[in-house]
Each structure stands twice: as structure tokens, then as C-alpha cells.
C-alpha positions as CSV (number, residue, x, y, z in Angstrom):
1,M,0.0,0.0,0.0
2,L,2.8,2.4,0.9
3,L,4.6,1.6,-2.4
4,E,1.5,2.6,-4.3
5,Y,1.4,6.1,-2.7
6,L,5.2,6.6,-3.1
7,S,4.7,6.3,-6.9
8,I,3.1,9.7,-6.9
9,V,4.4,11.2,-3.7
10,I,8.1,10.9,-4.5
11,P,7.9,12.8,-7.8
12,S,5.7,15.4,-6.1
13,I,8.1,16.0,-3.2
14,V,11.1,16.2,-5.4
15,L,9.6,18.7,-7.7
16,V,8.0,20.9,-5.0
17,F,11.1,20.9,-2.9
18,S,13.4,21.7,-5.8
19,S,11.1,24.4,-7.2
20,L,11.3,26.2,-3.8
21,A,15.0,25.5,-3.2
22,V,16.3,27.0,-6.4
23,L,14.7,30.3,-5.5
24,F,16.7,30.5,-2.3
25,L,19.9,28.8,-3.5
26,D,20.6,31.3,-6.3
27,V,21.8,34.5,-4.5
28,G,23.2,36.2,-7.6
29,T,26.6,34.5,-7.9
30,E,27.8,32.2,-10.6
31,K,28.4,29.4,-8.2
32,S,24.9,29.6,-6.6
33,Y,23.3,29.7,-10.1
34,K,25.2,26.5,-11.1
35,T,24.0,24.9,-7.9
36,S,20.4,25.8,-8.6
37,Y,20.6,24.8,-12.3
38,Y,22.1,21.4,-11.6
39,L,19.6,20.8,-8.8
40,T,16.8,21.4,-11.3
41,L,18.3,19.0,-13.9
42,A,19.0,16.4,-11.2
43,S,15.4,16.6,-9.9
44,L,14.0,16.0,-13.4
45,V,16.3,13.1,-13.9
46,L,15.3,11.7,-10.5
47,V,11.6,12.0,-11.4
48,V,12.2,10.1,-14.7
49,V,14.1,7.4,-12.9
50,A,11.5,7.1,-10.1
51,L,8.6,6.8,-12.6
52,M,10.4,4.2,-14.6
53,T,11.4,2.3,-11.5
54,F,7.8,2.2,-10.1
55,F,6.5,1.2,-13.5
56,G,9.1,-1.5,-13.8
57,M,8.1,-2.9,-10.4
58,G,4.5,-3.2,-11.7
59,V,3.1,-0.5,-9.4
60,N,0.1,0.5,-11.6
61,N,-3.6,0.1,-12.3
62,F,-4.9,1.3,-9.0
63,Y,-6.6,4.4,-7.5
64,L,-5.3,6.7,-4.7
65,F,-6.7,9.5,-2.6
66,S,-10.4,8.6,-2.7
67,Y,-10.3,7.7,-6.4
68,T,-9.0,11.1,-7.5
69,I,-5.7,9.7,-8.8
70,R,-5.4,6.8,-11.1
71,V,-1.9,5.3,-11.5
72,D,-1.6,3.5,-14.8
73,V,0.6,2.9,-17.8
74,V,-0.8,6.0,-19.7
75,G,0.0,8.3,-16.8
76,Y,3.5,6.9,-16.4
77,F,4.5,7.5,-20.0
78,L,2.8,10.9,-20.4
79,S,4.7,12.0,-17.3
80,I,8.0,10.6,-18.5
81,A,7.5,12.4,-21.9
82,T,7.0,15.7,-20.1
83,A,10.0,15.3,-17.9
84,L,12.2,14.3,-20.9
85,G,11.1,17.4,-22.8
86,A,12.0,19.6,-19.8
87,I,15.4,18.0,-19.5
88,V,16.3,18.6,-23.1
89,S,15.0,22.2,-23.0
90,L,16.8,23.1,-19.8
91,M,20.0,21.4,-20.9
92,G,20.3,24.1,-23.5
93,A,19.6,26.9,-21.1
94,E,22.6,26.7,-18.8
95,E,24.7,29.5,-20.4
96,H,21.8,31.4,-21.8
97,L,20.0,31.9,-18.5
98,E,23.1,33.0,-16.6
99,S,22.6,36.7,-17.5
100,W,18.9,36.7,-16.7
101,K,17.8,38.4,-13.5
102,T,14.8,36.0,-13.5
103,R,16.9,32.8,-14.0
104,S,15.9,31.2,-10.7
105,S,12.2,31.9,-11.5
106,M,12.7,30.1,-14.9
107,L,14.0,27.0,-13.2
108,S,11.3,27.0,-10.5
109,L,8.5,27.5,-13.0
110,S,9.8,24.8,-15.2
111,L,9.6,22.3,-12.4
112,L,6.1,23.5,-11.4
113,T,4.9,23.0,-15.0
114,V,6.2,19.4,-15.0
115,L,4.5,18.9,-11.6
116,G,1.1,20.1,-13.0
117,V,1.3,17.9,-16.1
118,I,2.2,14.8,-14.0
119,Y,-0.9,15.3,-11.8
120,M,-3.1,15.7,-14.9
121,A,-1.5,12.6,-16.4
122,F,-2.6,10.6,-13.3
123,S,-5.9,12.4,-12.8
124,N,-9.2,10.6,-12.3
125,N,-11.1,13.7,-11.1
126,V,-12.2,17.0,-12.6
127,I,-10.7,18.9,-9.7
128,V,-7.3,17.3,-10.1
129,I,-7.3,18.3,-13.9
130,L,-8.3,21.9,-13.0
131,T,-5.6,22.2,-10.3
132,G,-2.9,20.7,-12.5
133,W,-4.0,22.9,-15.4
134,A,-3.8,26.0,-13.2
135,I,-0.3,25.2,-12.0
136,A,1.1,24.2,-15.4
137,S,-0.6,26.9,-17.4
138,A,0.2,29.8,-15.1
139,A,3.8,28.7,-15.0
140,S,4.0,28.4,-18.8
141,Y,2.5,31.9,-19.3
142,A,5.1,33.4,-17.0
143,I,7.9,31.5,-18.7
144,A,7.0,33.1,-22.0
145,M,7.6,36.6,-20.5
146,L,10.5,35.9,-18.1
147,R,13.2,37.4,-20.4
148,K,11.4,40.7,-19.9
149,D,12.5,42.1,-23.3
150,Y,9.8,43.7,-25.5
151,G,9.4,40.7,-27.8
152,S,9.0,38.3,-24.9
153,V,6.5,40.5,-23.1
154,V,4.3,40.9,-26.2
155,A,4.5,37.2,-27.0
156,G,3.7,36.4,-23.3
157,I,0.6,38.6,-23.3
158,K,-0.7,37.0,-26.5
159,Y,-0.1,33.6,-24.9
160,L,-1.9,34.7,-21.7
161,V,-4.9,36.0,-23.6
162,M,-5.1,32.7,-25.5
163,G,-4.9,30.9,-22.2
164,L,-7.8,32.9,-20.7
165,I,-10.0,32.1,-23.7
166,S,-9.0,28.4,-23.5
167,S,-9.6,28.3,-19.7
168,S,-13.1,29.8,-20.2
169,F,-14.0,27.0,-22.5
170,M,-12.5,24.4,-20.2
171,I,-14.3,25.6,-17.1
172,A,-17.6,25.7,-18.9
173,G,-16.9,22.3,-20.4
174,F,-16.0,20.6,-17.1
175,A,-19.1,22.2,-15.5
176,A,-21.3,20.6,-18.2
177,Y,-19.3,17.4,-18.1
178,S,-19.7,17.0,-14.4
179,L,-23.4,17.8,-14.4
180,G,-24.0,15.4,-17.3
181,A,-22.1,12.5,-15.6
182,G,-23.5,13.3,-12.2
183,T,-20.0,13.1,-10.6
184,L,-16.6,14.7,-10.6
185,Q,-14.9,11.3,-11.1
186,F,-13.9,9.8,-14.4
187,N,-14.8,6.3,-13.4
188,F,-18.6,6.8,-13.7
189,T,-20.9,3.9,-14.5
190,S,-23.8,5.9,-16.1
191,I,-24.6,9.2,-17.6
192,P,-27.8,10.8,-16.3
193,Y,-27.8,13.7,-18.7
194,P,-26.2,12.6,-22.0
195,S,-26.8,16.0,-23.8
196,L,-25.0,18.0,-21.1
197,F,-22.2,15.4,-21.0
198,S,-21.7,15.7,-24.8
199,L,-21.7,19.5,-24.6
200,G,-19.0,19.3,-22.0
201,L,-16.8,17.1,-24.1
202,V,-17.1,19.5,-27.0
203,L,-16.2,22.5,-24.9
204,I,-13.3,20.7,-23.3
205,S,-12.0,19.5,-26.6
206,V,-12.1,23.1,-28.0
207,S,-10.2,24.3,-24.9
208,F,-7.4,21.9,-25.2
209,L,-7.2,22.2,-29.0
210,F,-6.6,26.0,-28.3
211,K,-3.8,25.1,-26.0
212,I,-1.9,22.8,-28.5
213,G,-2.4,25.3,-31.4
214,A,-4.5,23.0,-33.7
215,F,-6.5,24.5,-36.6
216,P,-8.5,26.7,-36.4
217,F,-7.1,27.8,-33.0
218,Q,-3.5,28.3,-34.1
219,G,-3.5,32.1,-34.7
220,W,-1.7,32.9,-31.5
221,L,1.1,30.3,-32.0
222,P,3.5,31.8,-34.6
223,D,3.6,35.2,-32.8
224,V,4.5,33.5,-29.5
225,Y,7.0,31.0,-30.9
226,T,8.9,33.6,-33.0
227,G,8.6,36.6,-30.6
228,A,9.5,35.1,-27.2
229,D,13.1,34.2,-26.1
230,R,14.3,31.0,-27.8
231,I,14.9,29.1,-24.6
232,S,11.4,30.0,-23.3
233,V,10.0,28.8,-26.6
234,S,12.0,25.6,-26.4
235,F,10.1,24.9,-23.2
236,I,6.6,26.1,-24.0
237,S,6.6,24.6,-27.5
238,S,7.4,21.2,-26.2
239,V,6.4,20.7,-22.5
240,G,3.7,23.4,-23.0
241,K,2.0,21.2,-25.6
242,M,1.7,18.4,-23.0
243,V,-0.4,20.8,-20.9
244,G,-3.1,20.5,-23.6
245,V,-2.6,16.9,-24.8
246,V,-2.4,15.1,-21.4
247,P,-5.8,16.2,-20.0
248,L,-7.6,15.6,-23.4
249,V,-6.3,12.1,-23.4
250,R,-7.5,11.5,-19.9
251,V,-11.0,13.0,-20.6
252,L,-11.5,11.0,-23.8
253,L,-10.3,7.8,-22.3
254,A,-13.2,8.1,-19.8
255,A,-15.8,9.1,-22.4
256,D,-18.5,6.7,-23.2
257,P,-20.5,8.2,-26.1
258,V,-23.4,6.6,-27.9
259,P,-22.6,5.3,-31.5
260,L,-23.9,8.5,-33.1
261,E,-21.7,10.8,-30.9
262,R,-18.7,8.5,-31.4
263,T,-19.1,8.8,-35.2
264,L,-19.4,12.6,-34.9
265,A,-16.3,12.7,-32.7
266,V,-14.3,10.7,-35.2
267,V,-15.4,13.0,-38.1
268,V,-14.7,16.2,-36.2
269,F,-11.3,15.2,-34.9
270,S,-10.4,13.8,-38.3
271,L,-11.4,17.1,-40.0
272,V,-9.3,19.1,-37.4
273,S,-6.4,16.7,-38.0
274,I,-6.5,17.1,-41.8
275,L,-6.8,20.9,-41.7
276,S,-4.0,21.2,-39.0
277,M,-1.6,19.1,-41.1
278,T,-2.5,20.9,-44.3
279,I,-2.5,24.5,-43.1
280,G,0.6,24.0,-41.1
281,N,2.4,22.5,-44.1
282,V,1.2,25.2,-46.5
283,I,2.3,28.1,-44.4
284,A,5.6,26.5,-43.3
285,F,6.5,26.2,-47.0
286,S,6.6,30.0,-47.5
287,R,8.9,30.6,-44.5
288,K,12.7,31.3,-44.8
289,D,13.3,31.6,-41.0
290,V,14.0,28.4,-39.1
291,A,12.1,29.5,-36.0
292,S,9.1,30.3,-38.2
293,I,9.3,27.0,-40.0
294,L,9.3,25.2,-36.7
295,S,6.4,27.2,-35.4
296,F,4.1,26.3,-38.3
297,S,5.4,22.8,-38.5
298,S,4.2,22.3,-34.9
299,V,0.7,23.0,-36.1
300,S,1.2,20.2,-38.6
301,Q,2.7,17.9,-36.0
302,M,-0.3,18.4,-33.8
303,G,-2.5,17.4,-36.7
304,F,-0.8,14.0,-36.7
305,V,-1.3,13.7,-32.9
306,I,-5.0,14.5,-33.4
307,I,-5.3,11.3,-35.5
308,G,-4.9,9.5,-32.2
309,F,-7.8,11.5,-30.7
310,A,-10.0,10.7,-33.8
311,T,-9.4,7.0,-33.3
312,L,-9.2,6.9,-29.5
313,L,-12.9,5.9,-29.2
314,I,-12.7,3.1,-31.9
315,N,-9.1,1.7,-31.5
316,Q,-8.0,2.7,-28.1
317,G,-4.8,0.7,-27.6
318,L,-3.1,1.7,-30.8
319,A,-4.3,5.3,-30.5
320,V,-3.0,5.8,-27.0
321,A,0.4,4.2,-28.0
322,G,0.6,6.4,-31.1
323,I,-0.2,9.6,-29.1
324,I,2.4,8.8,-26.4
325,V,5.2,7.8,-28.8
326,Q,4.5,10.7,-31.1
327,M,4.5,13.2,-28.2
328,I,7.7,11.8,-26.8
329,A,9.3,12.2,-30.2
330,Y,7.8,15.7,-30.7
331,V,8.8,17.2,-27.3
332,I,12.4,15.9,-27.6
333,A,12.8,17.1,-31.2
334,Q,11.0,20.5,-30.7
335,A,12.9,21.4,-27.5
336,G,16.2,20.4,-29.2
337,L,15.6,22.3,-32.4
338,F,14.6,25.6,-30.7
339,N,17.9,25.2,-28.7
340,F,19.5,24.7,-32.1
341,V,18.0,27.9,-33.4
342,N,19.2,29.8,-30.4
343,H,22.8,28.5,-30.9
344,V,22.7,29.3,-34.6
345,E,21.5,32.9,-33.9
346,K,24.4,33.4,-31.5
347,V,27.0,32.1,-33.9
348,S,25.8,33.4,-37.3
349,G,23.7,36.3,-36.2
350,T,20.5,35.1,-37.8
351,S,17.9,32.3,-37.7
352,E,17.2,32.5,-41.4
353,L,18.2,29.6,-43.7
354,R,21.3,31.4,-45.0
355,G,22.7,31.5,-41.5
356,L,23.1,27.7,-41.6
357,R,25.5,27.6,-44.5
358,G,28.9,26.1,-43.6
359,L,27.6,24.4,-40.5
360,S,28.4,20.8,-41.7
361,S,32.0,21.7,-42.5
362,K,32.6,23.6,-39.3
363,D,30.5,21.5,-36.8
364,K,29.7,18.1,-38.1
365,G,28.3,16.9,-34.8
366,L,25.7,19.6,-34.6
367,A,24.8,19.3,-38.2
368,V,24.2,15.5,-37.9
369,S,22.3,15.9,-34.6
370,S,20.0,18.6,-35.9
371,T,19.4,16.6,-39.0
372,I,18.4,13.6,-36.9
373,L,15.8,15.7,-35.0
374,L,14.4,17.1,-38.3
375,L,14.1,13.6,-39.7
376,S,12.4,12.5,-36.6
377,L,9.7,15.1,-37.1
378,L,9.6,14.0,-40.8
379,G,9.1,10.4,-39.7
380,I,12.1,8.6,-41.1
381,P,13.0,5.2,-39.6
382,P,14.4,4.1,-37.2
383,I,14.2,7.5,-35.4
384,L,11.4,7.7,-32.8
385,G,9.2,10.0,-34.8
386,F,8.7,7.3,-37.4
387,W,7.2,4.9,-34.9
388,G,4.9,7.6,-33.5
389,K,3.4,8.2,-37.0
390,L,3.3,4.5,-37.8
391,F,1.3,3.7,-34.6
392,L,-1.1,6.6,-35.3
393,F,-1.6,5.4,-38.9
394,L,-2.2,1.9,-37.7
395,S,-4.8,3.1,-35.3
396,A,-6.7,4.6,-38.2
397,F,-6.7,1.5,-40.4
398,N,-10.5,1.6,-40.4
399,L,-10.3,5.1,-41.8
400,P,-8.1,4.6,-44.9
401,W,-8.9,8.1,-46.3
402,L,-7.5,9.7,-43.2
403,V,-4.3,7.6,-43.4
404,V,-3.8,8.5,-47.1
405,I,-4.2,12.2,-46.4
406,A,-1.8,11.9,-43.4
407,V,0.8,10.1,-45.4
408,I,0.6,12.7,-48.2
409,N,1.0,15.5,-45.7
410,S,3.9,13.7,-44.1
411,A,5.6,13.5,-47.5
412,I,4.8,17.2,-48.2
413,S,6.5,18.3,-45.0
414,A,9.8,17.2,-46.5
415,G,9.5,20.3,-48.6
416,Y,10.4,22.5,-45.7
417,Y,12.4,20.1,-43.5
418,I,14.9,19.1,-46.3
419,P,15.8,22.7,-47.2
420,V,16.9,23.3,-43.6
421,I,19.1,20.2,-43.9
422,R,20.3,21.2,-47.3
423,E,21.4,24.6,-46.1
424,M,23.4,23.1,-43.3
425,F,25.4,21.0,-45.8
426,R,26.1,23.9,-48.2
427,E,29.4,25.7,-48.3
428,G,29.5,29.0,-46.5
429,E,31.5,31.2,-44.2
430,E,28.7,32.3,-41.9
431,F,29.2,29.5,-39.4
432,R,32.1,28.4,-37.0
433,L,32.5,25.9,-34.3
434,V,31.3,27.2,-30.9
435,R,30.7,24.9,-28.0
436,S,27.7,25.7,-25.9
437,S,25.0,24.2,-23.7
438,E,22.5,24.6,-26.6
439,R,24.8,22.5,-28.8
440,D,25.1,19.8,-26.2
441,S,21.3,19.6,-25.7
442,V,20.8,19.1,-29.5
443,I,23.3,16.2,-29.5
444,F,21.7,14.7,-26.4
445,A,18.2,15.0,-28.0
446,S,19.3,13.4,-31.2
447,T,21.0,10.5,-29.3
448,L,17.8,10.1,-27.2
449,S,15.6,10.1,-30.3
450,I,17.6,7.2,-31.9
451,A,17.9,5.2,-28.6
452,L,14.2,5.4,-28.0
453,G,13.5,4.7,-31.6
454,L,15.2,1.4,-31.3
455,I,13.0,0.3,-28.4
456,A,9.8,2.0,-29.6
457,P,8.1,-1.3,-30.8
458,L,8.3,-2.5,-27.2
459,L,6.4,0.6,-26.1
460,L,3.6,-0.5,-28.3
461,V,3.3,-3.8,-26.5
462,V,3.5,-2.2,-23.1
463,V,1.1,0.7,-23.7
464,S,-1.5,-1.1,-25.7
């Protein structure tokens, strides 16, 4: 019994203690900053190890705290994905944050974001979702503005306004959801008011689609991702996406719609998926700035993830496996690539494609590593992103038209990923070898993507 509680208590204590400790440890000196920084990284690594250990010991499939927490396979892997994204993002922040007056706040808020997502990942109650959302969302809004330069503040305000709109839909949705189900718990046995329950699901879905920047709610995303500081964007474009994906997975896993509503859900999510993939691809094609390309490609990447939501009610095992693996691949690659953009800007002075020329001849390690991350987003085997897309396509085998459109969009995305790779391998004098924490994080992320790609088929067996 004690072991079961430790599976959620240990990560909570580690993250809460560390988020408070870093604020007091950093007293303005370089040594104190390094102590706070490495405590943050160590805490995240410890959380990953703890979650993997408890999962390996078979501590899952049970409820805690009066059925408000459900510890299961889905919760473990969504939590691990979030922590891995945070590790990659913060690995690239060591040198960049050193000059910030708000550097300890960045470290603390990053840990609190991870804590909020973990509780949403294990939630079995509306109140837990709302609490986790409040912690993670508030922290991510602050992170966008922490640099305190003009661009970051403007981007952060836009992010905050989007969050307020999203939260309004979410609160109204959960109110209708709870009234319709007659309980705050997700393990209900009957639905007294099906119409209210369905309305709640619609509003909740809109709220979380806002958060992940899916079409037609992506208007805020490019301004935030290109305007805020690169390290902040590295975090909110990866871990921040988990704030929207995780609760939506939890809510839909507990849904029990009638056949007509199930069909409507499949059609609507499929339409959102297709439009997100297509619109993201089309706009990314016209961009010459790497940060802008990554911003719009993230809309397309969420389109692939939404395939899993479209099939979650008809092919749950494969859909969940696809969402989890694709999100792990996405957060690692996205965090690593925005760190890559930050490094490129410091070395060549620009994030435009021309600033990449000469990279392969001057820094082969970085060129190969960033290429691996781009190919992961493209879905090339055996990198992790390939398996995520494969599992999602397999989950939609009953919807061949959706799979065909998704495969076409995946191929089209090569049109803006390959030019980035091509520019890195062109001759040029703009680049030179500079060792930095951002560079190290890109190499780590690419290694992680390949290593996890080699064991991804095992994840399908475990998750489904």
C-alpha cells in the first residue's frame, strides 16, 4: 500500500522541494546559479528514474486519494514524456539563463509546469485536472515573458490572452461534463444527462485544441513562438504542448459516447487533424526563417497527434500508443531544435536559412544531430518520430482516407524540413564551431531520439 502512494508522492516531493529550493539557493553569484541549475536537472532526472522504477516494479492500475488519482501505464508514459522534454529544453539553457535576473524563476516555474502535467496525467477527477492545469498553465505563461524584453512580453501577453480564452471553454466544459455525468470522477458507471455530457466534451476539446495550437485555433502560435526568447519557446513549444494533450487524453479515455456521438467525434477530430496538417504545411513552405518554420510545422505535427484522438474511441490501444510515442518524439525534437535555433543565432547572427551555411564543414556533430531531429519530425525510420506516426496510422486503419491524407502531408512536410538540412550542408563562411550548452542539448536530444526509436516497438506492446 505504501509503495503505491510513493509512486506519486516521491515525484511530487522532489519537484515541489526543488522548485522552492532553487529560488533560495541562487543568490546572484555564478556558483549559486550553477547549484540551482544542476539541482533542477537532477530533480527532473530523478523524477524520470522514479517513474520508470515504479512502472518496472508493476506499481500501476490502482486508485489513490479517494479515487481522485489513477496510477496507470498511460499516466507513467505521459509523465516521462513531459520530464524528458523539460530535461532537453533546460540542458540548452545553462549558459543562456546565466545573464537573466529571473533565472531562478525560470528554473522554478519549469519544475512546477512538469508537476502540474504529472498530476493531470494521473488524474481521475475533474478537480485534479483543473488544479494541474492551473499550475502548469500559469507557469508556462510566466515563462514566455520571463526574459522581460519587448518581444517576450508581447508574446507572453498573447499567450496569456489565448490561455484565458482556453480556460473559459475548459471551465464551462467541465461544468457541463460533471453535471452530465453526475460526478466529478472519471470512473462513472452511467450518464444521467447525455446531452450535457456531450456538450461538456465539445467545450473541453475546444479548450485543449486551443492550447496545443491546432487549426482553427493556431492564430496565436507563430507570434508567440517567434517573438519570445528562444529558450522560453524551447520549453513552451514542447512541454507546453503536453499541458493540452495530457488532459484531453484523460478525458476522452473516460468518455462513453453513444454510437452517433462516437461517429461525430471521429469525423470532427479527423477534420481538425487534416486541416491542421495541411494548413501548417502550406504556411511553413513559405517561410525562410528556421524558427518560423518550426512554429508552423508544430501545427502540422499536432495534426498527426489528433489522428490519435480521432481513433481513441474506436481503437484505443493503438491510438494511445501512437499519441504517447509521437508526443515523446515531438517534445524531444522540438525542444532540441529551438535550442539549435538559439545556438545558430548566437553564432551566425540570424535564424534565417542562410545562417546555416557552412555548419556541416565547421561543426559536423551539430549538423548531424539537428538533421536527426528534423528527420524524426519528418518520420524517417528508425528514429522515434517514425514509430509515432506509424502507430497513429495503424490506429486509423479503419479510416483509410485519413491515413492516405496523413501520409501525403507527411511527405509534403519534407518540402520545408529538407531545405533546412540542405542549407546546413552547403558551403559558407557564416558558421564556425562554438561549444555551448545549446549545442550539447541538441546532441543529447538526437541520441535520445535514436535510442528510444530502437525500443519503440516494445512501447507499443507495453502501452496497448
